[in-house]
N, C-alpha and C positions, 0 to 999 in steps of 0.2 A: 212483770209489771202489767197489770190489766187495765183496760179502760174503765174509768170510774166517773161517775157524774155527781154533781153537787146540787143541793136544794137551797142552800143559804150561804152567806158569806163566810161563816165559820167553817163550813165544809170545804168551800173553795180554798180558804187559807191553809187548811190541813192538806189538801191535795197539792197545792203549790209547794208547801214544805216538803212533802214526799218527793216531788219531782226534783226540787233543788238538792235534797239529800242524795237522791239517786245519781244526779249529774255529778255532784261533788265526789262521791265514793267511786263511781265508775270511770270518771273522766278527768276531773280537775285535781283531785287530792292525792293521786298516786303517780308513780313513775311508769306504770305499765300502760299499754294501750288496751282499750276495750276489745272484747272478743267480737267476732262477726255477728254473734247472736245478740250482743248488747247494742250494736250500732242502730238498728231500727228503733229500739226502745229509747235510746238517747235522742234520736231525731224526734220521736214522738214527744218526749219530755220537753225538749227545746221548743217545739211548735206549741205545746200547751202553754208554756210560760209566755211566749210571744203573743198568743191569743188572749191572755188574761192579764198582761202586765199593767194595763190601764185601770185595773181595779185598785191599784196602789197609787200613792201620791208622794211627792217630795222625795225624801231619802229612800223610802221603800221602792219607788219607781227607779231611782238611780241605781240602787243595788241590783234590782231585777235586770235592768238593761246591761249592767256590768257582767252578771252571771251569764246572760244570754250571749253576749258578745264574746266572752272568754270561751264558752262552750263551743260556739260556732267556729272560732279560730282554731281550736284544738281538734275538732272533729273533721274539719274541711279536708285536710290531707289524708284522712283515713277512709274517706268515701271514694269508692272506685266507680 
């Protein structure tokens, strides 16, 4: 996963979707732990979501905060 930038809200939403999908497939939706190579990418994805969560409102903001909180709880014991 490489750093990407956005120029409008539709590109931002696409990036947010990519970050959420990566977090789900690498951390939340499976029974295995992420690899050591995936950990920095997961941390970057979580930070990106935290930095941009206020672009959303109401239910979208609530869902974003839930994803962030769930990811942080799951990744916390994996970071040394």
